[in-house]
VMD Tcl script that draws the C-alpha trace (Angstrom):
set ca {
  {44.43 -99.99 80.18}
  {43.96 -103.93 80.19}
  {46.21 -106.60 78.46}
  {44.97 -109.21 76.14}
  {46.45 -112.79 77.37}
  {46.39 -115.64 75.25}
  {46.62 -119.12 76.87}
  {47.46 -122.31 74.72}
  {47.68 -125.53 75.34}
  {50.24 -126.52 72.82}
  {52.32 -129.95 72.08}
  {55.77 -130.24 71.89}
  {55.98 -130.60 68.39}
  {53.14 -127.24 67.64}
  {50.08 -128.43 67.65}
  {47.57 -127.17 69.20}
  {45.09 -129.13 71.93}
  {42.03 -129.03 69.17}
  {39.47 -131.48 69.48}
  {40.96 -133.12 66.21}
  {43.91 -133.66 68.03}
  {45.44 -136.70 70.04}
  {46.44 -134.16 72.49}
  {42.88 -133.44 75.01}
  {43.08 -136.87 76.39}
  {46.74 -136.93 76.74}
  {46.27 -133.62 79.11}
  {43.93 -135.27 80.61}
  {46.38 -138.40 82.32}
  {48.14 -135.20 84.21}
  {48.10 -134.53 87.46}
  {49.75 -132.61 89.68}
  {48.18 -130.51 92.35}
  {51.24 -127.90 91.98}
  {50.20 -127.30 88.51}
  {46.11 -127.58 88.94}
  {47.58 -124.56 92.08}
  {48.88 -122.56 89.27}
  {46.47 -122.36 86.72}
  {43.56 -121.79 88.81}
  {45.77 -118.84 90.32}
  {46.14 -118.04 86.41}
  {42.32 -117.81 85.12}
  {41.75 -116.16 88.96}
  {43.36 -112.96 87.77}
  {41.02 -112.65 84.70}
  {38.63 -110.15 84.71}
  {36.89 -110.99 80.99}
  {37.56 -114.63 79.60}
  {37.26 -113.97 75.73}
  {36.75 -116.65 73.52}
  {35.19 -117.88 70.62}
  {31.93 -119.25 69.14}
  {32.40 -123.20 69.19}
  {34.27 -123.07 72.52}
  {32.18 -120.46 74.28}
  {29.58 -123.00 73.35}
  {31.24 -125.99 74.75}
  {32.24 -124.45 78.28}
  {28.81 -123.18 78.35}
  {27.56 -126.90 78.24}
  {30.61 -128.02 80.89}
  {31.24 -125.26 83.33}
  {27.91 -124.10 84.84}
  {26.91 -128.41 85.48}
  {30.81 -128.68 87.12}
  {30.54 -127.92 90.37}
  {32.82 -130.73 91.45}
  {35.63 -128.58 89.61}
  {37.66 -126.17 91.38}
  {37.44 -124.04 88.32}
  {33.73 -123.91 87.84}
  {33.26 -121.02 89.99}
  {35.85 -118.57 88.10}
  {34.27 -119.49 84.93}
  {30.97 -119.38 86.08}
  {31.19 -115.81 87.62}
  {34.06 -114.01 85.83}
  {32.53 -111.94 82.91}
  {32.64 -113.86 79.17}
  {32.42 -112.45 75.63}
  {32.15 -114.48 73.24}
  {33.19 -113.03 69.47}
  {30.79 -114.42 66.95}
  {28.24 -112.98 63.87}
  {26.10 -116.20 64.26}
  {25.66 -116.80 67.53}
  {21.83 -115.79 68.53}
  {22.55 -115.72 72.44}
  {24.66 -115.66 74.66}
  {22.77 -117.80 78.40}
  {25.62 -118.90 80.42}
  {25.48 -115.90 82.93}
  {28.25 -112.86 82.90}
  {28.10 -112.99 78.82}
  {27.61 -111.04 75.71}
  {27.95 -111.03 72.16}
  {30.53 -109.41 70.38}
  {29.95 -109.23 66.72}
  {31.48 -105.70 65.72}
  {34.90 -106.11 64.28}
  {37.05 -107.97 66.31}
  {40.52 -104.71 66.46}
  {38.05 -102.72 67.44}
  {35.76 -104.92 70.04}
  {39.47 -105.74 71.90}
  {40.36 -102.20 71.72}
  {36.89 -101.57 73.54}
  {37.31 -104.30 76.02}
  {41.10 -103.06 76.56}
  {40.11 -99.63 77.42}
  {37.15 -101.31 79.69}
  {38.27 -101.24 83.76}
  {38.60 -104.10 84.93}
  {41.63 -107.33 85.47}
  {43.62 -108.85 82.65}
  {41.53 -110.41 79.40}
  {42.38 -113.87 79.02}
  {41.49 -115.25 75.50}
  {40.78 -119.35 75.06}
  {40.43 -120.74 72.26}
  {39.05 -122.08 69.17}
  {41.90 -122.27 67.03}
  {40.34 -119.96 64.69}
  {39.49 -116.58 67.41}
  {44.03 -117.40 68.41}
  {44.86 -117.60 65.08}
  {43.00 -114.59 64.50}
  {44.08 -112.56 67.03}
  {48.01 -113.19 67.18}
  {47.48 -112.77 63.33}
  {45.40 -109.26 64.00}
  {48.52 -108.50 67.09}
  {45.99 -107.88 69.07}
  {47.45 -110.16 71.48}
  {49.85 -108.15 74.37}
  {50.87 -111.55 76.54}
  {51.75 -115.62 74.93}
  {50.99 -118.26 78.08}
  {52.20 -121.01 75.90}
  {51.43 -124.42 77.75}
  {53.32 -127.13 76.43}
  {52.96 -130.76 76.51}
  {55.72 -133.32 77.82}
  {54.28 -134.80 73.93}
  {54.40 -135.56 70.56}
  {51.41 -135.64 68.25}
  {52.25 -135.18 64.96}
  {48.67 -133.53 64.66}
  {46.29 -130.13 64.59}
  {46.79 -127.13 64.12}
  {50.15 -124.87 64.97}
  {48.77 -120.69 66.78}
  {50.99 -119.16 63.89}
  {48.67 -119.77 60.98}
  {48.39 -117.70 58.01}
  {50.83 -114.64 59.86}
  {51.01 -111.11 57.35}
  {54.79 -110.70 59.21}
  {56.14 -112.24 61.94}
  {55.41 -111.55 65.36}
  {58.61 -110.15 67.42}
  {58.78 -111.58 71.19}
  {60.31 -111.58 73.76}
  {60.37 -114.46 76.73}
  {59.54 -113.02 80.15}
  {59.02 -115.80 82.23}
  {58.80 -119.93 82.07}
  {58.12 -122.24 84.04}
  {58.72 -126.31 84.56}
  {55.99 -128.53 86.04}
  {56.75 -132.10 87.85}
  {53.79 -133.27 85.98}
  {56.15 -132.22 82.34}
  {54.44 -129.54 81.57}
  {56.34 -126.12 80.69}
  {54.86 -122.91 81.30}
  {56.29 -120.22 78.66}
  {55.52 -116.56 78.56}
  {56.26 -114.20 75.24}
  {55.07 -110.58 75.19}
  {55.84 -108.28 72.50}
  {59.06 -106.99 71.72}
  {57.92 -103.88 70.36}
  {56.93 -102.92 67.04}
  {55.57 -106.93 64.74}
  {57.60 -105.91 62.09}
  {55.67 -103.16 61.07}
}
mol new
graphics top color blue
foreach p $ca { graphics top sphere $p radius 0.5 }
foreach p [lrange $ca 0 end-1] q [lrange $ca 1 end] { graphics top cylinder $p $q radius 0.2 }
display resetview
């Protein structure tokens, strides 16, 4: 059965890399070839990319035109599922819309053959995956900056999520990747 991997960019003070915080601008200044290659390998493992409507629409506008970016071939050729009840069509190649119950749709995806299911934003979609306890592995990319604003990943949880540290890696640029997996039943 495939695993759902949630990849989340976060500030040192715990806020998301959403478009309403200062973190995206700070992340643009990071230049670390080792981290770039590592990140490229990580996203290249995905058999499916999942995301919410807003992130899908932003990525569908950006990646097809980003031919000079080494991430573009991966993003454009990997199957994508956008979770939305309002999006009318998904025209980015290799895309489809999941309109049903999130937990049921994720269960179907996990049962399909293929590589990891890599969850991207937006923040509301990622929060819903955490809240519904649908994530098998959290990849938290911690930026070496505090921004004092944004949204936290773990918001409105019904019960604590028990997680176990799996790996960590520090890059010269100051980014830290922290990987956590489920520690068993999440307080159930």
